[in-house]
C-alpha positions as CSV (number, residue, x, y, z in Angstrom):
1,M,-3.2,0.6,-16.8
2,T,-4.0,4.0,-15.8
3,I,-3.6,4.0,-12.0
4,E,-5.4,7.3,-10.6
5,T,-4.1,6.7,-6.2
6,L,-1.9,4.4,-5.8
7,G,-1.3,2.9,-1.6
8,I,1.6,1.8,-0.4
9,D,1.4,-0.6,2.9
10,I,5.6,0.3,4.3
11,A,6.5,-2.5,6.3
12,K,11.0,-3.1,7.1
13,N,11.6,-5.0,3.9
14,V,8.2,-5.7,1.9
15,F,6.0,-3.3,0.3
16,Q,2.1,-3.7,-0.8
17,L,0.9,-1.9,-3.6
18,H,-2.4,-1.1,-4.7
19,G,-3.4,1.1,-7.5
20,V,-6.8,1.7,-8.3
21,N,-8.3,3.6,-11.4
22,R,-10.7,6.8,-11.8
23,N,-13.6,4.6,-11.4
24,G,-12.2,3.5,-7.8
25,R,-11.5,-0.1,-9.2
26,A,-8.3,-2.5,-8.1
27,A,-6.0,-1.8,-10.9
28,L,-2.7,-2.9,-9.7
29,K,-1.8,-5.2,-6.5
30,R,2.1,-6.2,-6.2
31,R,4.0,-6.7,-3.1
32,V,7.5,-6.1,-3.6
33,M,10.5,-6.1,-1.5
34,R,12.4,-2.8,-0.3
35,D,15.0,-3.4,-3.6
36,Q,12.7,-3.2,-5.9
37,L,10.4,-0.4,-4.7
38,L,11.9,2.2,-7.1
39,A,11.9,0.6,-10.3
40,A,8.3,-0.7,-9.9
41,L,6.8,2.8,-9.0
42,A,9.1,4.2,-12.1
43,Q,6.8,1.9,-14.0
44,I,3.4,2.6,-13.1
45,G,4.1,6.3,-13.9
46,P,2.6,10.2,-12.2
47,C,-0.5,9.4,-9.8
48,T,-1.2,10.4,-6.5
49,G,0.2,8.5,-3.9
50,R,-0.6,7.9,-0.3
51,S,1.3,5.4,2.0
52,C,-0.2,3.4,5.0
53,P,2.7,2.6,7.5
54,F,1.6,-0.2,10.0
55,L,0.8,1.8,13.0
56,S,-1.6,4.1,12.1
57,V,-3.4,1.1,10.7
58,P,-6.7,1.5,13.0
59,R,-6.9,-2.6,15.0
60,P,-9.4,-3.2,17.4
61,Q,-8.8,-2.7,21.2
62,F,-7.7,-6.2,23.2
63,R,-8.6,-6.1,26.5
64,P,-6.5,-8.3,29.1
65,A,-8.2,-11.4,30.1
66,Q,-10.3,-11.2,33.2
67,R,-9.4,-13.3,36.1
């Protein structure tokens, strides 16, 4: 498994790891707990990393209901 870029969706206790290969195809999809993160990253090896905190993820804008 060769991972070129690893994305990490960070949260309070659970992290989602998504790795893609050189062709942009998914090579890893994994959910890890906070205490398992370093061990999981050590198994993956060197790659380019990206983090995605929840607050920076684009979300639809909601408008209050009209009365």
